[in-house]
PAMAR-21997 format. One record per residue (C-alpha): residue number from 0; residue in one letter; y, x, z. Coordinates in steps of 0.5 Angstrom, whole numbers. Layout:
+------+------+-------+-------+-------+
: tinu : zaza :    py :    px :    pz :
+------+------+-------+-------+-------+
:  NUM :    a :     Y :     X :     Z :
...
+------+------+-------+-------+-------+
end
This chain:
+------+------+-------+-------+-------+
: tinu : zaza :    py :    px :    pz :
+------+------+-------+-------+-------+
:    0 :    x :   -18 :   -30 :   -59 :
:    1 :    x :   -13 :   -32 :   -54 :
:    2 :    x :   -10 :   -28 :   -49 :
:    3 :    x :   -13 :   -29 :   -42 :
:    4 :    x :    -6 :   -28 :   -39 :
:    5 :    x :    -4 :   -34 :   -43 :
:    6 :    x :   -10 :   -38 :   -41 :
:    7 :    x :    -9 :   -37 :   -34 :
:    8 :    x :    -4 :   -42 :   -31 :
:    9 :    x :     1 :   -39 :   -26 :
:   10 :    x :    -1 :   -38 :   -19 :
:   11 :    x :     4 :   -43 :   -17 :
:   12 :    x :     1 :   -49 :   -21 :
:   13 :    x :    -6 :   -47 :   -19 :
:   14 :    x :    -4 :   -48 :   -12 :
:   15 :    x :    -1 :   -55 :   -14 :
:   16 :    x :    -7 :   -57 :   -17 :
:   17 :    x :   -11 :   -55 :   -11 :
:   18 :    x :    -7 :   -59 :    -7 :
:   19 :    x :    -7 :   -65 :   -12 :
:   20 :    x :   -15 :   -65 :   -12 :
:   21 :    x :   -16 :   -64 :    -4 :
:   22 :    x :   -11 :   -70 :    -3 :
:   23 :    x :   -15 :   -74 :    -8 :
:   24 :    x :   -21 :   -72 :    -5 :
:   25 :    x :   -24 :   -70 :   -12 :
:   26 :    x :   -28 :   -64 :   -10 :
:   27 :    x :   -32 :   -65 :   -17 :
:   28 :    x :   -25 :   -63 :   -21 :
:   29 :    x :   -24 :   -58 :   -16 :
:   30 :    x :   -30 :   -54 :   -16 :
:   31 :    x :   -30 :   -54 :   -24 :
:   32 :    x :   -23 :   -51 :   -23 :
:   33 :    x :   -25 :   -46 :   -19 :
:   34 :    x :   -31 :   -44 :   -23 :
:   35 :    x :   -26 :   -43 :   -29 :
:   36 :    x :   -23 :   -37 :   -25 :
:   37 :    x :   -24 :   -30 :   -23 :
:   38 :    x :   -26 :   -28 :   -16 :
:   39 :    x :   -20 :   -24 :   -15 :
:   40 :    x :   -16 :   -31 :   -17 :
:   41 :    x :   -20 :   -35 :   -12 :
:   42 :    x :   -18 :   -30 :    -7 :
:   43 :    x :   -11 :   -30 :    -8 :
:   44 :    x :   -11 :   -38 :    -8 :
:   45 :    x :   -15 :   -38 :    -1 :
:   46 :    x :    -9 :   -33 :     1 :
:   47 :    x :    -4 :   -38 :    -1 :
:   48 :    x :    -7 :   -44 :     3 :
:   49 :    x :    -6 :   -46 :    10 :
:   50 :    x :   -12 :   -45 :    14 :
:   51 :    x :   -14 :   -52 :    14 :
:   52 :    x :   -14 :   -53 :     6 :
:   53 :    x :   -17 :   -46 :     6 :
:   54 :    x :   -23 :   -48 :    10 :
:   55 :    x :   -24 :   -54 :     5 :
:   56 :    x :   -23 :   -50 :    -1 :
:   57 :    x :   -28 :   -45 :     1 :
:   58 :    x :   -33 :   -51 :     2 :
:   59 :    x :   -33 :   -52 :    -5 :
:   60 :    x :   -34 :   -45 :    -8 :
:   61 :    x :   -40 :   -43 :   -11 :
:   62 :    x :   -45 :   -39 :    -6 :
:   63 :    x :   -46 :   -34 :   -12 :
:   64 :    x :   -38 :   -32 :   -12 :
:   65 :    x :   -37 :   -31 :    -4 :
:   66 :    x :   -39 :   -24 :    -4 :
:   67 :    x :   -34 :   -22 :    -9 :
:   68 :    x :   -29 :   -26 :    -7 :
:   69 :    x :   -29 :   -23 :     0 :
:   70 :    x :   -28 :   -16 :    -2 :
:   71 :    x :   -22 :   -19 :    -5 :
:   72 :    x :   -19 :   -22 :     1 :
:   73 :    x :   -14 :   -19 :     6 :
:   74 :    x :   -17 :   -17 :    12 :
:   75 :    x :   -14 :   -22 :    16 :
:   76 :    x :   -16 :   -28 :    12 :
:   77 :    x :   -23 :   -25 :    11 :
:   78 :    x :   -24 :   -25 :    18 :
:   79 :    x :   -22 :   -32 :    19 :
:   80 :    x :   -27 :   -34 :    13 :
:   81 :    x :   -32 :   -30 :    16 :
:   82 :    x :   -32 :   -33 :    23 :
:   83 :    x :   -33 :   -40 :    19 :
:   84 :    x :   -39 :   -37 :    16 :
:   85 :    x :   -47 :   -38 :    18 :
:   86 :    x :   -51 :   -32 :    19 :
:   87 :    x :   -55 :   -33 :    13 :
:   88 :    x :   -49 :   -34 :     8 :
:   89 :    x :   -46 :   -28 :    10 :
:   90 :    x :   -53 :   -24 :     9 :
:   91 :    x :   -53 :   -27 :     2 :
:   92 :    x :   -46 :   -25 :     1 :
:   93 :    x :   -47 :   -18 :     3 :
:   94 :    x :   -53 :   -17 :    -2 :
:   95 :    x :   -48 :   -19 :    -8 :
:   96 :    x :   -43 :   -14 :    -6 :
:   97 :    x :   -42 :    -7 :    -8 :
:   98 :    x :   -44 :    -1 :    -3 :
:   99 :    x :   -36 :     1 :    -2 :
:  100 :    x :   -34 :    -6 :    -1 :
:  101 :    x :   -40 :    -8 :     4 :
:  102 :    x :   -38 :    -2 :     8 :
:  103 :    x :   -31 :    -5 :     9 :
:  104 :    x :   -33 :   -12 :    11 :
:  105 :    x :   -39 :   -10 :    16 :
:  106 :    x :   -34 :    -6 :    20 :
:  107 :    x :   -31 :   -13 :    22 :
:  108 :    x :   -37 :   -16 :    24 :
:  109 :    x :   -40 :   -16 :    31 :
:  110 :    x :   -46 :   -11 :    32 :
:  111 :    x :   -52 :   -16 :    32 :
:  112 :    x :   -49 :   -19 :    26 :
:  113 :    x :   -49 :   -12 :    22 :
:  114 :    x :   -56 :   -11 :    24 :
:  115 :    x :   -58 :   -17 :    21 :
:  116 :    x :   -55 :   -16 :    15 :
:  117 :    x :   -57 :    -9 :    15 :
:  118 :    x :   -64 :   -11 :    16 :
:  119 :    x :   -64 :   -16 :    10 :
:  120 :    x :   -62 :   -11 :     5 :
:  121 :    x :   -66 :    -8 :     0 :
:  122 :    x :   -68 :    -1 :     2 :
:  123 :    x :   -64 :     3 :    -3 :
:  124 :    x :   -58 :    -1 :    -2 :
:  125 :    x :   -59 :     0 :     6 :
:  126 :    x :   -59 :     7 :     5 :
:  127 :    x :   -53 :     8 :     0 :
:  128 :    x :   -49 :     3 :     5 :
:  129 :    x :   -51 :     8 :    11 :
:  130 :    x :   -49 :    14 :     7 :
:  131 :    x :   -42 :    11 :     5 :
:  132 :    x :   -41 :     9 :    13 :
:  133 :    x :   -42 :    16 :    15 :
:  134 :    x :   -35 :    18 :    12 :
:  135 :    x :   -29 :    16 :    15 :
:  136 :    x :   -25 :    10 :    13 :
:  137 :    x :   -19 :    12 :     8 :
:  138 :    x :   -23 :    18 :     5 :
:  139 :    x :   -26 :    19 :    -2 :
:  140 :    x :   -33 :    19 :     1 :
:  141 :    x :   -31 :    11 :     3 :
:  142 :    x :   -28 :    10 :    -3 :
:  143 :    x :   -33 :    13 :    -8 :
:  144 :    x :   -39 :     9 :   -11 :
:  145 :    x :   -46 :    12 :   -12 :
:  146 :    x :   -48 :     9 :   -18 :
:  147 :    x :   -47 :    14 :   -23 :
:  148 :    x :   -51 :    17 :   -29 :
:  149 :    x :   -52 :    24 :   -29 :
:  150 :    x :   -56 :    29 :   -34 :
:  151 :    x :   -58 :    36 :   -34 :
:  152 :    x :   -54 :    41 :   -39 :
:  153 :    x :   -60 :    44 :   -42 :
:  154 :    x :   -62 :    38 :   -46 :
:  155 :    x :   -59 :    35 :   -53 :
:  156 :    x :   -54 :    29 :   -54 :
:  157 :    x :   -60 :    26 :   -58 :
:  158 :    x :   -64 :    26 :   -51 :
:  159 :    x :   -58 :    23 :   -47 :
:  160 :    x :   -57 :    18 :   -52 :
:  161 :    x :   -65 :    16 :   -52 :
:  162 :    x :   -64 :    16 :   -44 :
:  163 :    x :   -58 :    11 :   -44 :
:  164 :    x :   -61 :     6 :   -49 :
:  165 :    x :   -67 :     6 :   -44 :
:  166 :    x :   -62 :     3 :   -38 :
:  167 :    x :   -61 :    -4 :   -38 :
:  168 :    x :   -54 :    -3 :   -37 :
:  169 :    x :   -48 :     3 :   -35 :
:  170 :    x :   -44 :     3 :   -29 :
:  171 :    x :   -38 :    -1 :   -29 :
:  172 :    x :   -32 :     4 :   -32 :
:  173 :    x :   -37 :     9 :   -34 :
:  174 :    x :   -33 :    14 :   -38 :
:  175 :    x :   -37 :    20 :   -38 :
:  176 :    x :   -44 :    23 :   -35 :
:  177 :    x :   -44 :    28 :   -29 :
:  178 :    x :   -48 :    34 :   -31 :
:  179 :    x :   -52 :    37 :   -25 :
:  180 :    x :   -57 :    42 :   -24 :
:  181 :    x :   -64 :    41 :   -21 :
:  182 :    x :   -61 :    42 :   -14 :
:  183 :    x :   -56 :    37 :   -15 :
:  184 :    x :   -50 :    42 :   -16 :
:  185 :    x :   -44 :    39 :   -20 :
:  186 :    x :   -43 :    43 :   -27 :
:  187 :    x :   -38 :    39 :   -31 :
:  188 :    x :   -37 :    32 :   -34 :
:  189 :    x :   -40 :    30 :   -41 :
:  190 :    x :   -35 :    25 :   -44 :
:  191 :    x :   -39 :    18 :   -47 :
:  192 :    x :   -34 :    19 :   -53 :
:  193 :    x :   -37 :    26 :   -54 :
:  194 :    x :   -44 :    23 :   -54 :
:  195 :    x :   -43 :    18 :   -59 :
:  196 :    x :   -39 :    22 :   -64 :
:  197 :    x :   -43 :    29 :   -63 :
:  198 :    x :   -48 :    32 :   -67 :
:  199 :    x :   -55 :    29 :   -64 :
:  200 :    x :   -58 :    37 :   -64 :
:  201 :    x :   -52 :    39 :   -60 :
:  202 :    x :   -53 :    41 :   -53 :
:  203 :    x :   -50 :    38 :   -47 :
:  204 :    x :   -48 :    45 :   -45 :
:  205 :    x :   -44 :    46 :   -51 :
:  206 :    x :   -40 :    40 :   -51 :
:  207 :    x :   -39 :    38 :   -44 :
:  208 :    x :   -33 :    39 :   -40 :
:  209 :    x :   -34 :    45 :   -35 :
:  210 :    x :   -27 :    45 :   -31 :
:  211 :    x :   -26 :    37 :   -30 :
:  212 :    x :   -23 :    35 :   -24 :
:  213 :    x :   -27 :    33 :   -18 :
:  214 :    x :   -25 :    32 :   -10 :
:  215 :    x :   -29 :    33 :    -4 :
:  216 :    x :   -32 :    27 :     0 :
:  217 :    x :   -27 :    28 :     6 :
:  218 :    x :   -21 :    28 :     2 :
:  219 :    x :   -16 :    23 :     4 :
:  220 :    x :   -16 :    17 :    -1 :
:  221 :    x :    -8 :    18 :    -2 :
:  222 :    x :    -9 :    25 :    -5 :
:  223 :    x :   -14 :    22 :    -9 :
:  224 :    x :    -9 :    17 :   -12 :
:  225 :    x :    -4 :    22 :   -13 :
:  226 :    x :    -9 :    26 :   -17 :
:  227 :    x :   -11 :    20 :   -22 :
:  228 :    x :    -3 :    19 :   -23 :
:  229 :    x :    -2 :    26 :   -25 :
:  230 :    x :    -8 :    27 :   -29 :
:  231 :    x :    -9 :    20 :   -32 :
:  232 :    x :   -16 :    20 :   -30 :
:  233 :    x :   -21 :    14 :   -31 :
:  234 :    x :   -26 :    17 :   -26 :
:  235 :    x :   -27 :    23 :   -22 :
:  236 :    x :   -33 :    26 :   -19 :
:  237 :    x :   -34 :    26 :   -11 :
:  238 :    x :   -38 :    33 :    -8 :
:  239 :    x :   -40 :    35 :    -1 :
:  240 :    x :   -38 :    42 :     1 :
:  241 :    x :   -44 :    45 :    -2 :
:  242 :    x :   -41 :    43 :    -9 :
:  243 :    x :   -47 :    37 :    -9 :
:  244 :    x :   -45 :    31 :   -13 :
:  245 :    x :   -45 :    25 :    -9 :
:  246 :    x :   -42 :    20 :   -13 :
:  247 :    x :   -35 :    18 :   -17 :
:  248 :    x :   -29 :    14 :   -16 :
:  249 :    x :   -26 :    10 :   -22 :
:  250 :    x :   -19 :     8 :   -23 :
:  251 :    x :   -21 :     0 :   -21 :
:  252 :    x :   -22 :     3 :   -14 :
:  253 :    x :   -15 :     7 :   -14 :
:  254 :    x :   -11 :     1 :   -16 :
:  255 :    x :   -13 :    -2 :   -10 :
:  256 :    x :   -11 :     4 :    -6 :
:  257 :    x :    -4 :     4 :    -9 :
:  258 :    x :    -3 :    -3 :    -8 :
:  259 :    x :    -5 :    -2 :    -1 :
:  260 :    x :     0 :     4 :     0 :
:  261 :    x :     5 :     0 :    -3 :
:  262 :    x :     4 :    -6 :     2 :
:  263 :    x :     4 :    -1 :     8 :
:  264 :    x :    11 :     1 :     6 :
:  265 :    x :    14 :    -6 :     5 :
:  266 :    x :    11 :    -9 :    11 :
:  267 :    x :    11 :    -4 :    16 :
:  268 :    x :    18 :    -3 :    14 :
:  269 :    x :    19 :   -10 :    17 :
:  270 :    x :    14 :    -9 :    23 :
:  271 :    x :     9 :   -13 :    20 :
:  272 :    x :     1 :   -11 :    19 :
:  273 :    x :    -1 :    -9 :    12 :
:  274 :    x :    -6 :   -15 :    12 :
:  275 :    x :    -1 :   -20 :    15 :
:  276 :    x :    -3 :   -27 :    13 :
:  277 :    x :     2 :   -31 :    10 :
:  278 :    x :    -1 :   -37 :    13 :
:  279 :    x :    -3 :   -35 :    20 :
:  280 :    x :    -3 :   -40 :    26 :
:  281 :    x :     4 :   -40 :    29 :
:  282 :    x :     3 :   -37 :    36 :
:  283 :    x :    -1 :   -31 :    33 :
:  284 :    x :     5 :   -29 :    28 :
:  285 :    x :    10 :   -30 :    33 :
:  286 :    x :     6 :   -25 :    38 :
:  287 :    x :     6 :   -20 :    33 :
:  288 :    x :    13 :   -20 :    31 :
:  289 :    x :    16 :   -21 :    38 :
:  290 :    x :    15 :   -13 :    39 :
:  291 :    x :    19 :   -11 :    33 :
:  292 :    x :    24 :   -16 :    35 :
:  293 :    x :    24 :   -13 :    42 :
:  294 :    x :    25 :    -6 :    40 :
:  295 :    x :    30 :    -8 :    35 :
:  296 :    x :    34 :   -11 :    41 :
:  297 :    x :    34 :    -5 :    45 :
:  298 :    x :    38 :    -2 :    39 :
:  299 :    x :    43 :    -7 :    38 :
:  300 :    x :    44 :    -7 :    46 :
:  301 :    x :    46 :     1 :    45 :
:  302 :    x :    51 :    -1 :    39 :
:  303 :    x :    54 :    -7 :    43 :
:  304 :    x :    55 :    -2 :    49 :
:  305 :    x :    59 :     3 :    44 :
:  306 :    x :    63 :    -3 :    42 :
:  307 :    x :    64 :    -5 :    50 :
:  308 :    x :    67 :     2 :    51 :
:  309 :    x :    73 :     0 :    47 :
:  310 :    x :    74 :    -7 :    49 :
:  311 :    x :    82 :    -5 :    51 :
:  312 :    x :    83 :    -3 :    44 :
:  313 :    x :    80 :    -9 :    41 :
:  314 :    x :    84 :   -13 :    45 :
:  315 :    x :    90 :   -10 :    43 :
:  316 :    x :    89 :   -10 :    35 :
:  317 :    x :    84 :   -16 :    33 :
:  318 :    x :    84 :   -13 :    26 :
:  319 :    x :    79 :    -7 :    29 :
:  320 :    x :    74 :   -13 :    30 :
:  321 :    x :    75 :   -16 :    23 :
:  322 :    x :    74 :    -9 :    20 :
:  323 :    x :    69 :    -5 :    24 :
:  324 :    x :    62 :    -9 :    21 :
:  325 :    x :    64 :    -6 :    14 :
:  326 :    x :    63 :     1 :    17 :
:  327 :    x :    57 :     0 :    20 :
:  328 :    x :    54 :    -4 :    14 :
:  329 :    x :    56 :     1 :     9 :
:  330 :    x :    53 :     7 :    13 :
:  331 :    x :    46 :     2 :    14 :
:  332 :    x :    46 :     1 :     6 :
:  333 :    x :    47 :     8 :     4 :
:  334 :    x :    42 :    11 :     9 :
:  335 :    x :    37 :     6 :     7 :
:  336 :    x :    37 :     9 :     0 :
:  337 :    x :    36 :    16 :     2 :
:  338 :    x :    31 :    14 :     7 :
:  339 :    x :    27 :    10 :     2 :
:  340 :    x :    27 :    16 :    -3 :
:  341 :    x :    25 :    21 :     2 :
:  342 :    x :    19 :    16 :     5 :
:  343 :    x :    17 :    16 :    -2 :
:  344 :    x :    18 :    23 :    -3 :
:  345 :    x :    13 :    25 :     3 :
:  346 :    x :     8 :    19 :     0 :
:  347 :    x :     8 :    23 :    -7 :
:  348 :    x :     7 :    30 :    -4 :
:  349 :    x :    14 :    32 :    -7 :
:  350 :    x :    17 :    35 :    -1 :
:  351 :    x :    16 :    41 :     3 :
:  352 :    x :    19 :    47 :     7 :
:  353 :    x :    21 :    50 :     0 :
:  354 :    x :    25 :    44 :    -2 :
:  355 :    x :    27 :    41 :     4 :
:  356 :    x :    34 :    44 :     5 :
:  357 :    x :    36 :    43 :    -2 :
:  358 :    x :    34 :    36 :    -2 :
:  359 :    x :    38 :    35 :     5 :
:  360 :    x :    44 :    38 :     2 :
:  361 :    x :    44 :    34 :    -5 :
:  362 :    x :    44 :    28 :     0 :
:  363 :    x :    50 :    30 :     4 :
:  364 :    x :    54 :    31 :    -2 :
:  365 :    x :    52 :    24 :    -5 :
:  366 :    x :    54 :    21 :     1 :
:  367 :    x :    61 :    25 :     1 :
:  368 :    x :    62 :    23 :    -6 :
:  369 :    x :    61 :    16 :    -5 :
:  370 :    x :    64 :    16 :     2 :
:  371 :    x :    71 :    18 :    -1 :
:  372 :    x :    70 :    14 :    -7 :
:  373 :    x :    69 :     7 :    -3 :
:  374 :    x :    73 :    10 :     3 :
:  375 :    x :    79 :     9 :    -2 :
:  376 :    x :    77 :     2 :    -4 :
:  377 :    x :    76 :     0 :     3 :
:  378 :    x :    83 :     3 :     6 :
:  379 :    x :    87 :     0 :     0 :
:  380 :    x :    84 :    -7 :     1 :
:  381 :    x :    85 :    -6 :     9 :
:  382 :    x :    92 :    -4 :     8 :
:  383 :    x :    94 :   -10 :     3 :
:  384 :    x :    90 :   -15 :     8 :
:  385 :    x :    93 :   -12 :    15 :
:  386 :    x :   100 :    -9 :    12 :
:  387 :    x :    98 :    -3 :    16 :
:  388 :    x :    97 :     4 :    13 :
:  389 :    x :    94 :     7 :    20 :
:  390 :    x :    88 :     2 :    19 :
:  391 :    x :    87 :     4 :    12 :
:  392 :    x :    87 :    11 :    14 :
:  393 :    x :    82 :    10 :    20 :
:  394 :    x :    77 :     6 :    17 :
:  395 :    x :    77 :    11 :    11 :
:  396 :    x :    76 :    17 :    15 :
:  397 :    x :    71 :    13 :    19 :
:  398 :    x :    67 :    11 :    13 :
:  399 :    x :    67 :    18 :    10 :
:  400 :    x :    64 :    20 :    17 :
:  401 :    x :    59 :    15 :    17 :
:  402 :    x :    56 :    16 :    10 :
:  403 :    x :    55 :    23 :    12 :
:  404 :    x :    51 :    21 :    18 :
:  405 :    x :    47 :    16 :    14 :
:  406 :    x :    45 :    21 :     9 :
:  407 :    x :    43 :    27 :    14 :
:  408 :    x :    39 :    21 :    18 :
:  409 :    x :    36 :    18 :    12 :
:  410 :    x :    33 :    25 :    10 :
:  411 :    x :    32 :    28 :    17 :
:  412 :    x :    29 :    22 :    21 :
:  413 :    x :    23 :    21 :    16 :
:  414 :    x :    22 :    29 :    16 :
:  415 :    x :    22 :    29 :    24 :
:  416 :    x :    17 :    23 :    24 :
:  417 :    x :    12 :    25 :    19 :
:  418 :    x :    12 :    32 :    23 :
:  419 :    x :    11 :    28 :    30 :
:  420 :    x :     5 :    24 :    26 :
:  421 :    x :     9 :    18 :    26 :
:  422 :    x :     9 :    14 :    20 :
:  423 :    x :    16 :    14 :    17 :
:  424 :    x :    15 :     7 :    14 :
:  425 :    x :    14 :     4 :    21 :
:  426 :    x :    20 :     6 :    25 :
:  427 :    x :    25 :    10 :    20 :
:  428 :    x :    29 :     4 :    19 :
:  429 :    x :    30 :     2 :    26 :
:  430 :    x :    32 :     9 :    28 :
:  431 :    x :    37 :     9 :    22 :
:  432 :    x :    40 :     3 :    23 :
:  433 :    x :    41 :     5 :    30 :
:  434 :    x :    44 :    11 :    28 :
:  435 :    x :    49 :     8 :    23 :
:  436 :    x :    51 :     3 :    27 :
:  437 :    x :    53 :     7 :    33 :
:  438 :    x :    56 :    13 :    29 :
:  439 :    x :    60 :     7 :    25 :
:  440 :    x :    63 :     4 :    31 :
:  441 :    x :    64 :    10 :    35 :
:  442 :    x :    68 :    13 :    29 :
:  443 :    x :    72 :     7 :    27 :
:  444 :    x :    74 :     5 :    34 :
:  445 :    x :    74 :    12 :    37 :
:  446 :    x :    79 :    14 :    31 :
:  447 :    x :    83 :     8 :    32 :
:  448 :    x :    84 :     9 :    40 :
:  449 :    x :    86 :    16 :    39 :
:  450 :    x :    91 :    15 :    33 :
:  451 :    x :    93 :     7 :    33 :
:  452 :    x :    93 :     5 :    40 :
+------+------+-------+-------+-------+
end
């Protein structure tokens, strides 16, 4: 059997094929190409096209795939496609979506269209959807699936096997059955491997896992992701506060959460939204980025103001203007390393009041060692370049000071922002850059004014 990865052309080749088919108006070949792809791959293709070509590709996609493709799209791209869909198309697509995916889509639709879709759903599907929508976004309850198989503890494995064989199929990623009481209280987990390999006469109570992992429905989805990571879980039960079984979360859901968190860290660090459309129209993209550029401009003016206070020193010694970017740049790089590690530690729940001081001390020592090592190198290069020992000593001292400030700021900034309820990934880098620029320029130019001018 051939490897599906080897069967699939690289993404850039698929994009090229779509462009070629569209240019040749060969819609039959394009449809054939699309039908051979997984819905997630089609979603990635749609996100890789400009709006006009995206619309034309959507027109040839089979309607039976639309629901699953919509669930794999980023929010912004999905919104643009939904705007082009007729109400009856949305109703048909909604009927094929999983409850947890449909809940995300419905929140982006107008109220009247949402009511139309809800009215068209089957009663059981609608009831489960309303249950999911009752939970806040970003919680385990919103992430879970109610499609779960449960059994009682007072039956044998033979009875369980007969029950399973009567089912048309098992829910996806079913690694275990949930054991509950008659009132729905959660008791434990019965692994399918034990059902298959265990003695048919053995009771569920004898082989079930009585202390499995589980989460409350109101738990944060990031905490659930950490649990999966630490315990190597495939699925976990979701309970209400009365300890009754509501559903389960599986590893495929957690992969989506991990990807979302990663995207947030990367994009927010650049002032972009998690669902940023790479091929969004020019004007909306420019508007979204303008605010971040404006914030950065304020910080640049602050650094420029610091430099402006040393105009006399710069006019008397041109070498200072040549060398001062080195101090700020080295501090910025060192600080960003510490900042990134600290933000990651906060996201993984590895930083608390108990180890915070140790972390700060460690990063300061790292900053001091690197500061001394590179200060010697830069100082010697400066002496050889400008034939002035004073410049070499001043830039070396300024670099040590700035790397120490960068290390302390890289730890302190995300911790303070997190305490204030502000996402460190969103604004930490801008604040850090301001600190390292100001401290770098101030220390270098200040020391040069005192000792060289």
